[in-house]
C-alpha positions, 0 to 999 in steps of 0.5 A, spaced: 484 466 511 486 473 514 480 473 519 482 466 521 489 468 522 487 474 526 483 471 530 488 465 532 494 469 533 497 466 526 502 471 523 499 473 516 503 475 510 501 476 502 502 479 496 496 483 495 496 490 492 489 492 492 488 497 497 480 496 497 481 489 500 487 491 504 483 496 507 477 492 508 481 487 512 484 492 516 477 494 518 474 488 519 480 484 523 484 489 526 481 488 533 482 481 533 489 481 531 491 486 536 487 481 541 491 475 539 498 479 537 497 476 530 502 480 525 498 482 519 502 484 513 499 485 506 502 489 500 509 485 499 508 483 492 511 487 486 505 492 486 508 494 493 515 492 494 519 495 488 516 502 489 516 502 497 524 500 496 525 505 491 521 511 495 525 509 501 532 509 498 530 515 494 528 519 501 534 516 505 539 519 499 535 526 499 536 526 507 543 524 506 545 530 501 540 535 504 540 534 511 533 537 515 529 537 508 522 535 508 519 530 503 512 530 501 509 526 496 513 521 492 511 518 485 514 512 482 513 510 475 515 504 472 516 502 465 517 496 460 514 491 465 511 485 462 506 481 466 499 479 467 493 479 472 492 474 477 485 471 478 485 474 485 487 481 482 481 480 477 476 478 482 478 484 486 477 489 480 471 486 478 468 487 486 471 494 485 467 495 479 461 494 483 462 499 488 459 506 487 464 510 483 465 515 489 467 510 493 472 507 488 475 515 487 476 516 494 480 510 495 484 510 489 486 518 490 487 517 497 495 516 498 494 515 506 488 510 505 492 505 509 496 509 514 494 511 521 497 517 520 494 522 515 499 528 512 495 532 508 500 538 507 505 534 504 509 538 499 510 536 492 517 533 491 517 528 486 522 523 485 522 519 478 524 511 480 523 509 473 526 502 471 532 503 467 
């Protein structure tokens, strides 16, 4: 689906949160998406939206109360959440388990794996975004 949309100029939006899958789709299809002017958006489900929104609001508030401050790594922790895995998530997990351990560790430990901008010198500010 991702490839077909990228090649045909159709915008794509999904809720996947699996960084390995998203990284692979970007690597394989970004040139086609750029040529066709397709907008490709992943990570719009629960895996991403609450943490991204919480991070955005926390950083915005930090900059409001402390103008000029720099923000480094932000970690969010959710608790008390009930749910399960979808078939797609389970399939992605199984596929990831078949890959070499170093590959999996490199992906899961790189906070910037999907970002075109790498910021290795991020400071260690940690904001707690726990569900209350």
